[in-house]
mmCIF file as Biopython writes it, N, C-alpha, C and O atoms, coordinates in Angstrom:
data_model
#
loop_
_atom_site.group_PDB
_atom_site.id
_atom_site.type_symbol
_atom_site.label_atom_id
_atom_site.label_alt_id
_atom_site.label_comp_id
_atom_site.label_asym_id
_atom_site.label_entity_id
_atom_site.label_seq_id
_atom_site.pdbx_PDB_ins_code
_atom_site.Cartn_x
_atom_site.Cartn_y
_atom_site.Cartn_z
_atom_site.occupancy
_atom_site.B_iso_or_equiv
_atom_site.auth_seq_id
_atom_site.auth_asym_id
_atom_site.pdbx_PDB_model_num
ATOM 1   N N  . MET A ? 1  ? 76.288  105.104 99.956  1.0 0.0 1  A 1 
ATOM 2   C CA . MET A ? 1  ? 77.244  105.759 99.095  1.0 0.0 1  A 1 
ATOM 3   C C  . MET A ? 1  ? 78.513  104.920 99.056  1.0 0.0 1  A 1 
ATOM 4   O O  . MET A ? 1  ? 78.957  104.393 100.076 1.0 0.0 1  A 1 
ATOM 5   N N  . LYS A ? 2  ? 79.086  104.804 97.871  1.0 0.0 2  A 1 
ATOM 6   C CA . LYS A ? 2  ? 80.333  104.066 97.703  1.0 0.0 2  A 1 
ATOM 7   C C  . LYS A ? 2  ? 81.462  105.069 97.516  1.0 0.0 2  A 1 
ATOM 8   O O  . LYS A ? 2  ? 81.388  105.960 96.669  1.0 0.0 2  A 1 
ATOM 9   N N  . ILE A ? 3  ? 82.507  104.908 98.321  1.0 0.0 3  A 1 
ATOM 10  C CA . ILE A ? 3  ? 83.637  105.828 98.307  1.0 0.0 3  A 1 
ATOM 11  C C  . ILE A ? 3  ? 84.892  105.064 97.893  1.0 0.0 3  A 1 
ATOM 12  O O  . ILE A ? 3  ? 85.152  103.963 98.378  1.0 0.0 3  A 1 
ATOM 13  N N  . LEU A ? 4  ? 85.654  105.658 97.000  1.0 0.0 4  A 1 
ATOM 14  C CA . LEU A ? 4  ? 86.961  105.126 96.606  1.0 0.0 4  A 1 
ATOM 15  C C  . LEU A ? 4  ? 88.004  106.148 97.016  1.0 0.0 4  A 1 
ATOM 16  O O  . LEU A ? 4  ? 87.985  107.285 96.546  1.0 0.0 4  A 1 
ATOM 17  N N  . ALA A ? 5  ? 88.915  105.745 97.894  1.0 0.0 5  A 1 
ATOM 18  C CA . ALA A ? 5  ? 90.004  106.616 98.330  1.0 0.0 5  A 1 
ATOM 19  C C  . ALA A ? 5  ? 91.301  106.092 97.738  1.0 0.0 5  A 1 
ATOM 20  O O  . ALA A ? 5  ? 91.607  104.904 97.836  1.0 0.0 5  A 1 
ATOM 21  N N  . LEU A ? 6  ? 92.063  106.994 97.119  1.0 0.0 6  A 1 
ATOM 22  C CA . LEU A ? 6  ? 93.324  106.625 96.480  1.0 0.0 6  A 1 
ATOM 23  C C  . LEU A ? 6  ? 94.465  107.415 97.107  1.0 0.0 6  A 1 
ATOM 24  O O  . LEU A ? 6  ? 94.398  108.640 97.214  1.0 0.0 6  A 1 
ATOM 25  N N  . ASP A ? 7  ? 95.498  106.718 97.514  1.0 0.0 7  A 1 
ATOM 26  C CA . ASP A ? 7  ? 96.724  107.359 97.993  1.0 0.0 7  A 1 
ATOM 27  C C  . ASP A ? 7  ? 97.774  107.093 96.928  1.0 0.0 7  A 1 
ATOM 28  O O  . ASP A ? 7  ? 98.366  106.015 96.886  1.0 0.0 7  A 1 
ATOM 29  N N  . LEU A ? 8  ? 98.002  108.078 96.067  1.0 0.0 8  A 1 
ATOM 30  C CA . LEU A ? 8  ? 98.921  107.911 94.949  1.0 0.0 8  A 1 
ATOM 31  C C  . LEU A ? 8  ? 100.367 107.985 95.408  1.0 0.0 8  A 1 
ATOM 32  O O  . LEU A ? 8  ? 100.765 108.913 96.113  1.0 0.0 8  A 1 
ATOM 33  N N  . GLY A ? 9  ? 101.139 107.003 95.000  1.0 0.0 9  A 1 
ATOM 34  C CA . GLY A ? 9  ? 102.567 106.997 95.262  1.0 0.0 9  A 1 
ATOM 35  C C  . GLY A ? 9  ? 103.311 106.931 93.940  1.0 0.0 9  A 1 
ATOM 36  O O  . GLY A ? 9  ? 102.694 106.776 92.886  1.0 0.0 9  A 1 
ATOM 37  N N  . LYS A ? 10 ? 104.611 107.045 93.985  1.0 0.0 10 A 1 
ATOM 38  C CA . LYS A ? 10 ? 105.395 107.049 92.755  1.0 0.0 10 A 1 
ATOM 39  C C  . LYS A ? 10 ? 105.300 105.711 92.017  1.0 0.0 10 A 1 
ATOM 40  O O  . LYS A ? 10 ? 105.214 105.690 90.789  1.0 0.0 10 A 1 
ATOM 41  N N  . PHE A ? 11 ? 105.314 104.606 92.748  1.0 0.0 11 A 1 
ATOM 42  C CA . PHE A ? 11 ? 105.275 103.288 92.125  1.0 0.0 11 A 1 
ATOM 43  C C  . PHE A ? 11 ? 103.995 102.519 92.422  1.0 0.0 11 A 1 
ATOM 44  O O  . PHE A ? 11 ? 103.525 101.756 91.578  1.0 0.0 11 A 1 
ATOM 45  N N  . ASN A ? 12 ? 103.427 102.708 93.605  1.0 0.0 12 A 1 
ATOM 46  C CA . ASN A ? 12 ? 102.225 101.986 94.012  1.0 0.0 12 A 1 
ATOM 47  C C  . ASN A ? 12 ? 101.169 102.950 94.529  1.0 0.0 12 A 1 
ATOM 48  O O  . ASN A ? 12 ? 101.480 104.022 95.047  1.0 0.0 12 A 1 
ATOM 49  N N  . THR A ? 13 ? 99.923  102.546 94.378  1.0 0.0 13 A 1 
ATOM 50  C CA . THR A ? 13 ? 98.795  103.315 94.869  1.0 0.0 13 A 1 
ATOM 51  C C  . THR A ? 13 ? 97.966  102.422 95.777  1.0 0.0 13 A 1 
ATOM 52  O O  . THR A ? 13 ? 97.648  101.291 95.410  1.0 0.0 13 A 1 
ATOM 53  N N  . MET A ? 14 ? 97.616  102.914 96.950  1.0 0.0 14 A 1 
ATOM 54  C CA . MET A ? 14 ? 96.755  102.171 97.849  1.0 0.0 14 A 1 
ATOM 55  C C  . MET A ? 14 ? 95.323  102.619 97.600  1.0 0.0 14 A 1 
ATOM 56  O O  . MET A ? 14 ? 95.012  103.807 97.678  1.0 0.0 14 A 1 
ATOM 57  N N  . CYS A ? 15 ? 94.452  101.658 97.300  1.0 0.0 15 A 1 
ATOM 58  C CA . CYS A ? 15 ? 93.044  101.942 97.034  1.0 0.0 15 A 1 
ATOM 59  C C  . CYS A ? 15 ? 92.208  101.375 98.166  1.0 0.0 15 A 1 
ATOM 60  O O  . CYS A ? 15 ? 92.441  100.254 98.618  1.0 0.0 15 A 1 
ATOM 61  N N  . ARG A ? 16 ? 91.234  102.150 98.625  1.0 0.0 16 A 1 
ATOM 62  C CA . ARG A ? 16 ? 90.317  101.658 99.643  1.0 0.0 16 A 1 
ATOM 63  C C  . ARG A ? 16 ? 88.900  101.913 99.170  1.0 0.0 16 A 1 
ATOM 64  O O  . ARG A ? 16 ? 88.531  103.044 98.855  1.0 0.0 16 A 1 
ATOM 65  N N  . TYR A ? 17 ? 88.118  100.863 99.122  1.0 0.0 17 A 1 
ATOM 66  C CA . TYR A ? 17 ? 86.707  100.954 98.778  1.0 0.0 17 A 1 
ATOM 67  C C  . TYR A ? 17 ? 85.911  100.868 100.063 1.0 0.0 17 A 1 
ATOM 68  O O  . TYR A ? 17 ? 86.175  100.013 100.909 1.0 0.0 17 A 1 
ATOM 69  N N  . PHE A ? 18 ? 84.937  101.754 100.213 1.0 0.0 18 A 1 
ATOM 70  C CA . PHE A ? 18 ? 84.122  101.778 101.425 1.0 0.0 18 A 1 
ATOM 71  C C  . PHE A ? 18 ? 82.673  102.018 101.048 1.0 0.0 18 A 1 
ATOM 72  O O  . PHE A ? 18 ? 82.361  102.968 100.329 1.0 0.0 18 A 1 
ATOM 73  N N  . ASP A ? 19 ? 81.788  101.160 101.530 1.0 0.0 19 A 1 
ATOM 74  C CA . ASP A ? 19 ? 80.354  101.301 101.314 1.0 0.0 19 A 1 
ATOM 75  C C  . ASP A ? 19 ? 79.742  101.809 102.610 1.0 0.0 19 A 1 
ATOM 76  O O  . ASP A ? 19 ? 79.783  101.115 103.626 1.0 0.0 19 A 1 
ATOM 77  N N  . THR A ? 20 ? 79.177  103.008 102.587 1.0 0.0 20 A 1 
ATOM 78  C CA . THR A ? 20 ? 78.662  103.619 103.813 1.0 0.0 20 A 1 
ATOM 79  C C  . THR A ? 20 ? 77.392  102.933 104.315 1.0 0.0 20 A 1 
ATOM 80  O O  . THR A ? 20 ? 77.058  103.048 105.495 1.0 0.0 20 A 1 
ATOM 81  N N  . ILE A ? 21 ? 76.688  102.230 103.450 1.0 0.0 21 A 1 
ATOM 82  C CA . ILE A ? 21 ? 75.461  101.552 103.871 1.0 0.0 21 A 1 
ATOM 83  C C  . ILE A ? 21 ? 75.784  100.246 104.589 1.0 0.0 21 A 1 
ATOM 84  O O  . ILE A ? 21 ? 75.279  100.003 105.685 1.0 0.0 21 A 1 
ATOM 85  N N  . THR A ? 22 ? 76.618  99.404  103.984 1.0 0.0 22 A 1 
ATOM 86  C CA . THR A ? 22 ? 76.967  98.115  104.589 1.0 0.0 22 A 1 
ATOM 87  C C  . THR A ? 22 ? 78.159  98.221  105.539 1.0 0.0 22 A 1 
ATOM 88  O O  . THR A ? 22 ? 78.420  97.309  106.323 1.0 0.0 22 A 1 
ATOM 89  N N  . ARG A ? 23 ? 78.886  99.353  105.462 1.0 0.0 23 A 1 
ATOM 90  C CA . ARG A ? 23 ? 80.082  99.601  106.257 1.0 0.0 23 A 1 
ATOM 91  C C  . ARG A ? 23 ? 81.192  98.576  105.998 1.0 0.0 23 A 1 
ATOM 92  O O  . ARG A ? 23 ? 82.034  98.328  106.861 1.0 0.0 23 A 1 
ATOM 93  N N  . LYS A ? 24 ? 81.180  97.993  104.812 1.0 0.0 24 A 1 
ATOM 94  C CA . LYS A ? 24 ? 82.239  97.063  104.419 1.0 0.0 24 A 1 
ATOM 95  C C  . LYS A ? 24 ? 83.308  97.827  103.656 1.0 0.0 24 A 1 
ATOM 96  O O  . LYS A ? 24 ? 83.019  98.790  102.946 1.0 0.0 24 A 1 
ATOM 97  N N  . HIS A ? 25 ? 84.557  97.377  103.816 1.0 0.0 25 A 1 
ATOM 98  C CA . HIS A ? 25 ? 85.652  98.037  103.120 1.0 0.0 25 A 1 
ATOM 99  C C  . HIS A ? 25 ? 86.610  96.998  102.564 1.0 0.0 25 A 1 
ATOM 100 O O  . HIS A ? 25 ? 86.621  95.842  102.986 1.0 0.0 25 A 1 
ATOM 101 N N  . GLU A ? 26 ? 87.407  97.437  101.613 1.0 0.0 26 A 1 
ATOM 102 C CA . GLU A ? 26 ? 88.374  96.570  100.958 1.0 0.0 26 A 1 
ATOM 103 C C  . GLU A ? 26 ? 89.587  97.408  100.582 1.0 0.0 26 A 1 
ATOM 104 O O  . GLU A ? 26 ? 89.450  98.530  100.095 1.0 0.0 26 A 1 
ATOM 105 N N  . PHE A ? 27 ? 90.771  96.860  100.811 1.0 0.0 27 A 1 
ATOM 106 C CA . PHE A ? 27 ? 92.012  97.529  100.439 1.0 0.0 27 A 1 
ATOM 107 C C  . PHE A ? 27 ? 92.639  96.801  99.266  1.0 0.0 27 A 1 
ATOM 108 O O  . PHE A ? 27 ? 92.655  95.571  99.227  1.0 0.0 27 A 1 
ATOM 109 N N  . ILE A ? 28 ? 93.155  97.561  98.309  1.0 0.0 28 A 1 
ATOM 110 C CA . ILE A ? 28 ? 93.856  96.982  97.164  1.0 0.0 28 A 1 
ATOM 111 C C  . ILE A ? 28 ? 95.115  97.804  96.914  1.0 0.0 28 A 1 
ATOM 112 O O  . ILE A ? 28 ? 95.070  99.034  96.874  1.0 0.0 28 A 1 
ATOM 113 N N  . ASN A ? 29 ? 96.233  97.112  96.746  1.0 0.0 29 A 1 
ATOM 114 C CA . ASN A ? 29 ? 97.487  97.760  96.388  1.0 0.0 29 A 1 
ATOM 115 C C  . ASN A ? 29 ? 97.609  97.688  94.870  1.0 0.0 29 A 1 
ATOM 116 O O  . ASN A ? 29 ? 97.635  96.596  94.301  1.0 0.0 29 A 1 
ATOM 117 N N  . ALA A ? 30 ? 97.684  98.836  94.214  1.0 0.0 30 A 1 
ATOM 118 C CA . ALA A ? 30 ? 97.692  98.893  92.749  1.0 0.0 30 A 1 
ATOM 119 C C  . ALA A ? 30 ? 98.973  99.553  92.248  1.0 0.0 30 A 1 
ATOM 120 O O  . ALA A ? 30 ? 99.592  100.351 92.952  1.0 0.0 30 A 1 
ATOM 121 N N  . THR A ? 31 ? 99.353  99.213  91.040  1.0 0.0 31 A 1 
ATOM 122 C CA . THR A ? 31 ? 100.481 99.852  90.389  1.0 0.0 31 A 1 
ATOM 123 C C  . THR A ? 31 ? 100.070 101.244 89.925  1.0 0.0 31 A 1 
ATOM 124 O O  . THR A ? 31 ? 98.968  101.420 89.404  1.0 0.0 31 A 1 
ATOM 125 N N  . THR A ? 32 ? 100.931 102.223 90.105  1.0 0.0 32 A 1 
ATOM 126 C CA . THR A ? 32 ? 100.623 103.586 89.680  1.0 0.0 32 A 1 
ATOM 127 C C  . THR A ? 32 ? 100.923 103.735 88.193  1.0 0.0 32 A 1 
ATOM 128 O O  . THR A ? 32 ? 101.972 104.242 87.798  1.0 0.0 32 A 1 
ATOM 129 N N  . GLU A ? 33 ? 99.985  103.284 87.393  1.0 0.0 33 A 1 
ATOM 130 C CA . GLU A ? 33 ? 100.047 103.424 85.942  1.0 0.0 33 A 1 
ATOM 131 C C  . GLU A ? 33 ? 98.683  103.883 85.468  1.0 0.0 33 A 1 
ATOM 132 O O  . GLU A ? 33 ? 97.661  103.422 85.975  1.0 0.0 33 A 1 
ATOM 133 N N  . ARG A ? 34 ? 98.657  104.774 84.513  1.0 0.0 34 A 1 
ATOM 134 C CA . ARG A ? 34 ? 97.398  105.350 84.044  1.0 0.0 34 A 1 
ATOM 135 C C  . ARG A ? 34 ? 96.413  104.270 83.590  1.0 0.0 34 A 1 
ATOM 136 O O  . ARG A ? 34 ? 95.245  104.302 83.976  1.0 0.0 34 A 1 
ATOM 137 N N  . SER A ? 35 ? 96.867  103.328 82.785  1.0 0.0 35 A 1 
ATOM 138 C CA . SER A ? 35 ? 95.961  102.306 82.250  1.0 0.0 35 A 1 
ATOM 139 C C  . SER A ? 35 ? 95.411  101.413 83.359  1.0 0.0 35 A 1 
ATOM 140 O O  . SER A ? 35 ? 94.238  101.042 83.336  1.0 0.0 35 A 1 
ATOM 141 N N  . TYR A ? 36 ? 96.255  101.069 84.327  1.0 0.0 36 A 1 
ATOM 142 C CA . TYR A ? 36 ? 95.802  100.210 85.425  1.0 0.0 36 A 1 
ATOM 143 C C  . TYR A ? 36 ? 94.799  100.938 86.314  1.0 0.0 36 A 1 
ATOM 144 O O  . TYR A ? 36 ? 93.786  100.360 86.709  1.0 0.0 36 A 1 
ATOM 145 N N  . LEU A ? 37 ? 95.073  102.197 86.629  1.0 0.0 37 A 1 
ATOM 146 C CA . LEU A ? 37 ? 94.152  102.965 87.462  1.0 0.0 37 A 1 
ATOM 147 C C  . LEU A ? 37 ? 92.841  103.228 86.728  1.0 0.0 37 A 1 
ATOM 148 O O  . LEU A ? 37 ? 91.791  103.292 87.367  1.0 0.0 37 A 1 
ATOM 149 N N  . ALA A ? 38 ? 92.870  103.382 85.411  1.0 0.0 38 A 1 
ATOM 150 C CA . ALA A ? 38 ? 91.632  103.536 84.640  1.0 0.0 38 A 1 
ATOM 151 C C  . ALA A ? 38 ? 90.783  102.274 84.752  1.0 0.0 38 A 1 
ATOM 152 O O  . ALA A ? 38 ? 89.559  102.353 84.861  1.0 0.0 38 A 1 
ATOM 153 N N  . THR A ? 39 ? 91.425  101.125 84.724  1.0 0.0 39 A 1 
ATOM 154 C CA . THR A ? 39 ? 90.717  99.863  84.885  1.0 0.0 39 A 1 
ATOM 155 C C  . THR A ? 39 ? 90.095  99.762  86.274  1.0 0.0 39 A 1 
ATOM 156 O O  . THR A ? 39 ? 88.959  99.308  86.417  1.0 0.0 39 A 1 
ATOM 157 N N  . VAL A ? 40 ? 90.830  100.181 87.287  1.0 0.0 40 A 1 
ATOM 158 C CA . VAL A ? 40 ? 90.311  100.160 88.660  1.0 0.0 40 A 1 
ATOM 159 C C  . VAL A ? 40 ? 89.073  101.044 88.780  1.0 0.0 40 A 1 
ATOM 160 O O  . VAL A ? 40 ? 88.088  100.646 89.402  1.0 0.0 40 A 1 
ATOM 161 N N  . LEU A ? 41 ? 89.113  102.240 88.189  1.0 0.0 41 A 1 
ATOM 162 C CA . LEU A ? 41 ? 87.984  103.161 88.256  1.0 0.0 41 A 1 
ATOM 163 C C  . LEU A ? 41 ? 86.764  102.628 87.509  1.0 0.0 41 A 1 
ATOM 164 O O  . LEU A ? 41 ? 85.633  102.834 87.949  1.0 0.0 41 A 1 
ATOM 165 N N  . LYS A ? 42 ? 86.978  101.948 86.391  1.0 0.0 42 A 1 
ATOM 166 C CA . LYS A ? 42 ? 85.862  101.385 85.626  1.0 0.0 42 A 1 
ATOM 167 C C  . LYS A ? 42 ? 85.262  100.158 86.308  1.0 0.0 42 A 1 
ATOM 168 O O  . LYS A ? 42 ? 84.051  99.943  86.269  1.0 0.0 42 A 1 
ATOM 169 N N  . LYS A ? 43 ? 86.124  99.358  86.931  1.0 0.0 43 A 1 
ATOM 170 C CA . LYS A ? 43 ? 85.686  98.103  87.548  1.0 0.0 43 A 1 
ATOM 171 C C  . LYS A ? 43 ? 84.896  98.335  88.836  1.0 0.0 43 A 1 
ATOM 172 O O  . LYS A ? 43 ? 84.019  97.542  89.178  1.0 0.0 43 A 1 
ATOM 173 N N  . HIS A ? 44 ? 85.201  99.406  89.543  1.0 0.0 44 A 1 
ATOM 174 C CA . HIS A ? 44 ? 84.558  99.703  90.823  1.0 0.0 44 A 1 
ATOM 175 C C  . HIS A ? 44 ? 83.925  101.095 90.771  1.0 0.0 44 A 1 
ATOM 176 O O  . HIS A ? 44 ? 84.520  102.056 91.259  1.0 0.0 44 A 1 
ATOM 177 N N  . PRO A ? 45 ? 82.736  101.218 90.192  1.0 0.0 45 A 1 
ATOM 178 C CA . PRO A ? 45 ? 82.103  102.538 90.143  1.0 0.0 45 A 1 
ATOM 179 C C  . PRO A ? 45 ? 81.834  103.075 91.548  1.0 0.0 45 A 1 
ATOM 180 O O  . PRO A ? 45 ? 81.407  102.335 92.434  1.0 0.0 45 A 1 
ATOM 181 N N  . SER A ? 46 ? 82.086  104.356 91.740  1.0 0.0 46 A 1 
ATOM 182 C CA . SER A ? 46 ? 81.957  104.976 93.058  1.0 0.0 46 A 1 
ATOM 183 C C  . SER A ? 46 ? 81.166  106.273 92.948  1.0 0.0 46 A 1 
ATOM 184 O O  . SER A ? 46 ? 81.116  106.902 91.891  1.0 0.0 46 A 1 
ATOM 185 N N  . ASP A ? 47 ? 80.550  106.659 94.057  1.0 0.0 47 A 1 
ATOM 186 C CA . ASP A ? 47 ? 79.828  107.919 94.131  1.0 0.0 47 A 1 
ATOM 187 C C  . ASP A ? 47 ? 80.772  109.079 94.440  1.0 0.0 47 A 1 
ATOM 188 O O  . ASP A ? 47 ? 80.518  110.222 94.062  1.0 0.0 47 A 1 
ATOM 189 N N  . LEU A ? 48 ? 81.863  108.762 95.132  1.0 0.0 48 A 1 
ATOM 190 C CA . LEU A ? 48 ? 82.827  109.777 95.530  1.0 0.0 48 A 1 
ATOM 191 C C  . LEU A ? 48 ? 84.228  109.204 95.418  1.0 0.0 48 A 1 
ATOM 192 O O  . LEU A ? 48 ? 84.481  108.088 95.873  1.0 0.0 48 A 1 
ATOM 193 N N  . VAL A ? 49 ? 85.140  109.955 94.817  1.0 0.0 49 A 1 
ATOM 194 C CA . VAL A ? 49 ? 86.544  109.545 94.704  1.0 0.0 49 A 1 
ATOM 195 C C  . VAL A ? 49 ? 87.387  110.591 95.426  1.0 0.0 49 A 1 
ATOM 196 O O  . VAL A ? 49 ? 87.275  111.787 95.156  1.0 0.0 49 A 1 
ATOM 197 N N  . VAL A ? 50 ? 88.229  110.129 96.346  1.0 0.0 50 A 1 
ATOM 198 C CA . VAL A ? 50 ? 89.102  111.010 97.122  1.0 0.0 50 A 1 
ATOM 199 C C  . VAL A ? 50 ? 90.539  110.601 96.807  1.0 0.0 50 A 1 
ATOM 200 O O  . VAL A ? 50 ? 90.880  109.419 96.849  1.0 0.0 50 A 1 
ATOM 201 N N  . MET A ? 51 ? 91.385  111.596 96.490  1.0 0.0 51 A 1 
ATOM 202 C CA . MET A ? 51 ? 92.775  111.291 96.135  1.0 0.0 51 A 1 
ATOM 203 C C  . MET A ? 51 ? 93.736  112.103 96.995  1.0 0.0 51 A 1 
ATOM 204 O O  . MET A ? 51 ? 93.493  113.265 97.322  1.0 0.0 51 A 1 
ATOM 205 N N  . GLU A ? 52 ? 94.824  111.450 97.343  1.0 0.0 52 A 1 
ATOM 206 C CA . GLU A ? 52 ? 95.928  112.144 98.007  1.0 0.0 52 A 1 
ATOM 207 C C  . GLU A ? 52 ? 97.165  111.870 97.182  1.0 0.0 52 A 1 
ATOM 208 O O  . GLU A ? 52 ? 97.434  110.726 96.816  1.0 0.0 52 A 1 
ATOM 209 N N  . ALA A ? 53 ? 97.916  112.913 96.890  1.0 0.0 53 A 1 
ATOM 210 C CA . ALA A ? 53 ? 99.137  112.761 96.102  1.0 0.0 53 A 1 
ATOM 211 C C  . ALA A ? 53 ? 100.211 113.668 96.681  1.0 0.0 53 A 1 
ATOM 212 O O  . ALA A ? 53 ? 99.942  114.806 97.065  1.0 0.0 53 A 1 
ATOM 213 N N  . CYS A ? 54 ? 101.412 113.157 96.738  1.0 0.0 54 A 1 
ATOM 214 C CA . CYS A ? 54 ? 102.529 113.985 97.179  1.0 0.0 54 A 1 
ATOM 215 C C  . CYS A ? 54 ? 103.363 114.343 95.947  1.0 0.0 54 A 1 
ATOM 216 O O  . CYS A ? 54 ? 103.156 113.776 94.874  1.0 0.0 54 A 1 
ATOM 217 N N  . GLY A ? 55 ? 104.286 115.261 96.091  1.0 0.0 55 A 1 
ATOM 218 C CA . GLY A ? 55 ? 105.093 115.737 94.990  1.0 0.0 55 A 1 
ATOM 219 C C  . GLY A ? 55 ? 105.811 114.652 94.204  1.0 0.0 55 A 1 
ATOM 220 O O  . GLY A ? 55 ? 105.754 114.670 92.975  1.0 0.0 55 A 1 
ATOM 221 N N  . PRO A ? 56 ? 106.495 113.692 94.863  1.0 0.0 56 A 1 
ATOM 222 C CA . PRO A ? 56 ? 107.238 112.670 94.123  1.0 0.0 56 A 1 
ATOM 223 C C  . PRO A ? 56 ? 106.379 111.665 93.377  1.0 0.0 56 A 1 
ATOM 224 O O  . PRO A ? 56 ? 106.925 110.844 92.639  1.0 0.0 56 A 1 
ATOM 225 N N  . SER A ? 57 ? 105.047 111.687 93.533  1.0 0.0 57 A 1 
ATOM 226 C CA . SER A ? 57 ? 104.208 110.694 92.873  1.0 0.0 57 A 1 
ATOM 227 C C  . SER A ? 57 ? 104.148 110.909 91.367  1.0 0.0 57 A 1 
ATOM 228 O O  . SER A ? 57 ? 103.696 110.022 90.643  1.0 0.0 57 A 1 
ATOM 229 N N  . GLY A ? 58 ? 104.587 112.048 90.883  1.0 0.0 58 A 1 
ATOM 230 C CA . GLY A ? 58 ? 104.629 112.290 89.449  1.0 0.0 58 A 1 
ATOM 231 C C  . GLY A ? 58 ? 103.379 112.956 88.989  1.0 0.0 58 A 1 
ATOM 232 O O  . GLY A ? 58 ? 103.232 113.240 87.801  1.0 0.0 58 A 1 
#
C-alpha cells in the first residue's frame, strides 16, 4: 500500500510518501497552493491520503 501524508501549513506543506511493501519513504517540502498540491497528488498516486491541518493553514 502506498500512503501519502500531508501536513498542511499556511505557506508550506510537508509531504511524506511511504510504501508499506518496500518500507521506503520520501519527504518533500511543497508550497501550499491548490494547483501545486493537485500536481503532487496526480504525480504520486496513493492508496491512502492522510492530512493534518491547523487553523492558520487557511
